[in-house]
C-alpha positions in Angstrom: 0.0 0.0 0.0 1.3 3.5 -0.9 1.8 5.7 2.1 -0.3 8.9 2.1 1.0 12.3 3.1 -0.4 13.4 6.4 -1.4 17.1 6.5 -1.2 19.3 9.5 -3.8 22.1 9.4 -4.0 25.3 11.4 -5.6 28.8 10.9 -6.0 32.1 12.6 -9.8 32.3 12.3 -10.3 29.6 15.0 -11.0 25.9 15.2 -14.7 26.4 14.4 -14.2 28.6 11.4 -16.0 27.7 8.2 -12.9 28.0 6.0 -11.2 25.4 8.1 -14.2 23.1 8.1 -14.5 23.2 4.3 -10.8 22.6 3.9 -10.9 19.6 6.2 -13.8 18.1 4.4 -12.1 18.6 1.0 -8.8 17.0 2.1 -10.6 14.2 3.9 -12.6 13.4 0.8 -9.4 13.3 -1.2 -8.0 10.7 1.2 -5.4 12.6 3.2 -4.9 11.7 6.9 -5.3 15.0 8.8 -4.1 16.5 12.1 -5.9 19.7 13.0 -4.3 21.9 15.6 -5.9 25.3 15.6 -6.6 28.2 18.0 -9.7 27.9 20.1 -10.8 31.3 19.0 -10.2 34.0 16.4 -6.5 35.1 16.4 -6.3 37.2 13.2 -3.4 39.5 12.6 -1.3 37.6 15.2 1.8 37.1 12.9 4.1 34.5 14.6 3.0 35.5 18.1 4.2 33.0 20.7 2.6 32.6 24.2 5.6 32.6 26.6 5.6 32.5 30.4 2.0 31.4 30.4 0.3 28.0 30.4 -1.6 26.9 27.3 -4.7 24.7 27.3 -4.6 21.8 24.7 -7.9 20.1 24.0 -9.0 17.2 21.9 -11.9 18.4 19.8 -13.4 15.2 18.2 -16.8 16.7 19.1 -16.4 18.9 16.0 -15.9 16.0 13.6 -19.7 15.4 13.3 -19.9 18.5 11.1 -17.7 16.7 8.5 -20.0 13.7 8.1 -17.1 11.3 8.8 -18.3 7.7 8.8 -15.1 6.2 10.3 -14.1 4.4 7.1 -11.9 7.0 5.5 -8.5 8.4 6.4 -8.1 9.3 10.0 -8.6 12.8 11.5 -7.2 14.0 14.8 -8.5 17.3 16.0 -7.2 19.6 18.7 -7.4 23.3 19.8 -5.0 25.4 21.7 -5.7 28.5 23.8 -3.0 30.4 21.9 -2.0 31.5 18.4 -1.3 29.8 15.1 2.4 29.6 15.8 1.7 28.1 19.2 -0.4 25.5 17.5 2.3 24.5 15.1 4.9 24.2 17.8 2.5 22.1 19.9 1.8 19.8 16.9 5.4 19.2 15.9 7.2 19.8 19.2 5.8 16.9 21.2 2.5 18.3 22.5 0.2 15.9 20.7 -0.3 12.2 21.5 2.7 10.0 20.6 0.7 7.6 18.3 0.0 10.4 15.7 2.0 10.2 12.5 4.5 13.0 11.6 3.0 15.5 9.2 4.3 15.7 5.7 2.9 19.2 5.0 1.3 22.1 6.8 -1.6 24.1 5.5 -2.7 27.3 7.2 -6.2 28.4 6.3 -8.5 28.7 4.5 -8.5 32.3 5.7 -11.6 34.5 5.5 -10.1 37.5 3.6 -7.0 37.9 1.5 -3.4 37.8 2.6 -1.5 39.7 0.0 1.2 42.4 -0.1 1.9 43.9 3.3 -0.7 41.5 4.8 2.1 38.9 5.0 3.7 41.0 7.8 0.6 40.9 10.0 -1.3 37.7 9.1 -1.7 34.9 11.6 -2.5 32.6 8.6 0.9 33.5 7.1 2.5 33.2 10.6 1.2 29.6 11.0 2.7 28.5 7.6 6.0 30.3 8.2 6.3 28.8 11.7 6.0 25.4 10.2 8.5 26.2 7.5 11.1 27.5 10.0 10.8 24.1 11.7 11.6 22.4 8.4 8.1 21.4 7.4 6.8 22.2 3.8 3.9 24.7 4.1 1.1 26.5 2.3 -1.0 29.4 3.4 -4.3 29.8 1.7 -6.9 32.5 1.7 -10.2 33.5 0.0 -10.3 37.1 -1.3 -13.5 37.9 0.6 -14.7 38.8 4.1 -18.3 38.3 3.1 -18.6 35.1 1.1 -19.4 32.0 3.1 -18.6 29.7 0.2 -15.0 28.6 0.4 -15.3 25.9 -2.3 -13.3 27.7 -5.0 -10.4 28.1 -2.5 -10.7 24.5 -1.5 -10.4 23.4 -5.1 -7.4 25.6 -5.7 -5.7 24.5 -2.5 -6.3 20.8 -3.4 -4.6 21.4 -6.8 -1.6 22.9 -5.1 -1.4 20.1 -2.5 -1.6 17.4 -5.2 1.3 18.9 -7.1 3.4 19.5 -3.9 2.9 16.0 -2.7 4.6 14.8 -5.9 7.7 16.7 -4.7 7.8 16.3 -1.0 8.4 13.0 0.8 5.8 11.3 3.1 8.4 11.5 5.9 9.6 15.1 6.1 13.3 15.3 5.5 14.2 18.3 7.6 11.7 18.4 10.4 13.2 19.9 13.5 16.2 21.4 11.6 18.6 18.9 13.2 21.4 20.1 10.8 20.8 23.8 11.7 22.1 26.2 9.2 24.5 23.7 7.7 21.8 22.3 5.4 21.4 25.0 2.8 19.1 24.6 -0.2 21.0 24.5 -3.4 20.7 22.9 -6.8 21.9 22.8 -10.4 18.9 24.9 -11.6 16.4 27.3 -10.1 13.8 24.5 -10.2 16.0 22.0 -8.5 16.9 24.6 -5.8 13.3 25.5 -5.1 12.2 21.9 -4.8 14.9 21.4 -2.2 13.9 24.7 -0.6 10.3 23.7 -0.2 11.3 20.3 1.3 13.7 22.0 3.7 11.2 24.7 4.6 13.3 27.6 3.2 10.4 28.7 1.0 6.6 28.3 1.4 3.6 29.0 -0.9 1.0 31.7 -0.4 -2.3 31.2 -2.2 -5.0 33.8 -2.6 -8.2 32.8 -4.5 -10.8 35.2 -5.9 -14.5 34.4 -5.2 -15.1 34.3 -9.0 -12.2 32.0 -9.7 -12.6 30.1 -13.0 -9.5 27.9 -12.7 -6.6 30.1 -13.8 -3.4 30.6 -11.7 -0.6 33.2 -11.9 2.7 33.0 -10.1 3.2 36.3 -8.5 5.3 38.6 -6.4 3.9 40.6 -3.5 2.0 43.7 -4.6 1.8 47.3 -3.2 -1.2 47.5 -0.9 -1.8 50.6 1.2 -4.2 50.8 4.1 -5.4 54.4 4.6 -6.9 56.2 7.7 -5.9 53.6 10.2 -7.4 55.1 13.4 -11.0 56.0 14.3 -11.8 57.8 17.5 -14.8 56.2 19.0 -15.1 58.2 22.2 -13.0 60.8 24.1 -12.8 62.3 27.5 -10.5 64.6 29.2 -7.0 63.1 28.6 -8.4 59.8 27.4 -9.6 58.4 24.1 -11.2 55.2 22.9 -9.8 54.4 19.5 -10.3 51.6 16.9 -7.6 50.4 14.6 -8.7 49.5 11.1 -8.8 51.1 7.6 -11.3 53.3 5.9 -10.1 52.2 2.5 -7.4 50.3 0.7 -5.3 51.4 -2.3 -3.6 48.8 -4.5 -0.8 49.8 -6.9 -1.4 48.2 -10.3 1.9 46.4 -10.4 2.5 43.9 -13.2 2.5 40.3 -11.9 1.6 41.3 -8.4 -0.7 39.2 -6.2 -3.2 42.0 -5.8 -3.5 42.7 -9.5 -3.8 39.0 -10.4 -6.6 38.4 -7.9 -8.4 41.5 -9.1 -8.3 40.0 -12.6 -9.9 36.7 -11.4 -6.8 34.5 -11.2 -5.6 32.7 -8.2 -2.3 34.1 -7.0 0.5 31.7 -6.0 3.5 33.5 -4.5 6.8 31.6 -3.6 7.8 33.4 -0.4 11.1 33.1 1.4 10.8 31.8 5.0 13.9 33.7 6.2 14.7 37.4 6.0 17.4 38.3 3.7 20.8 38.1 5.4 19.8 34.8 7.2 22.2 32.0 6.3 19.3 29.9 4.9 17.6 32.6 2.9 16.8 32.0 -0.8 18.0 34.9 -2.9 15.7 37.6 -4.3 17.0 36.8 -7.8 15.8 33.2 -7.6 12.5 34.2 -6.1 11.9 36.8 -8.8 12.4 34.1 -11.4 9.4 32.2 -10.0 7.0 34.7 -11.6 4.9 33.2 -14.3 1.9 35.0 -15.7 0.7 31.9 -17.6 0.1 29.6 -14.6 1.6 27.9 -11.6 5.3 28.2 -10.6 7.4 26.1 -13.0 9.4 24.5 -10.1 6.1 23.1 -8.8 5.3 21.3 -12.0 7.4 18.2 -11.6 8.2 16.5 -14.9 8.2 12.7 -14.8 
């Protein structure tokens, strides 16, 4: 029997979020064993926040499996929540917090997020933070988002995510090759070509994929770079007294620069955006160069390095 890749799922919308539920159902229907370890409540805009010097509560949440219409005959699902943030959940799942009998995950998926994670969003997003935390630990990772705060139908994003997962599982092993980073910075991704280097980099966790799907997606992808997105009028004063103000952080409107091959532009044109993002900041010994990442851009479809040729 062929071993199946086990997928670790987290998010920042919380364990009961609709986007997570539809992703779990889609992956289960496709036959993947699943480990869900997600925050017990909404933790949006939490980046890679870690809960230090404070106890976390870890709970088994098999009570939620009834919503997925699981009959017990398919691939297994293990479901947990944590009273922390997406990065806490990832470290719990791969750092010894879950029961010993669970398999090691082959891949992490963070999402499906309600709302996009493009451009500057990658600096604030808990969805991105969950995927990046997994990648820093040497686990291949995808972050995935639907470009809407209103739509309750995540099926287009599920379909696009499943397509990426199917391609990625042709490249990554069932047993993760770099989980825990036991070789530290001595294991640097390299290769004879960009494609070879990037396939090694996704295996090592030195890059990860960021997927954003428009609600009207018709099946087309573009390989993108981060766009220029600007949030304007951040603060609203709700109430004020003498020497004291109640304020709310948000944004009155968003401006997107129409940059060629950017994630924001491609999504506005109805194409799913796939960005190959570096896990590490430039200057880190394991960072993948900007030159290599810039060559992942492909307006005609998915990143070429992801399309393994038999």
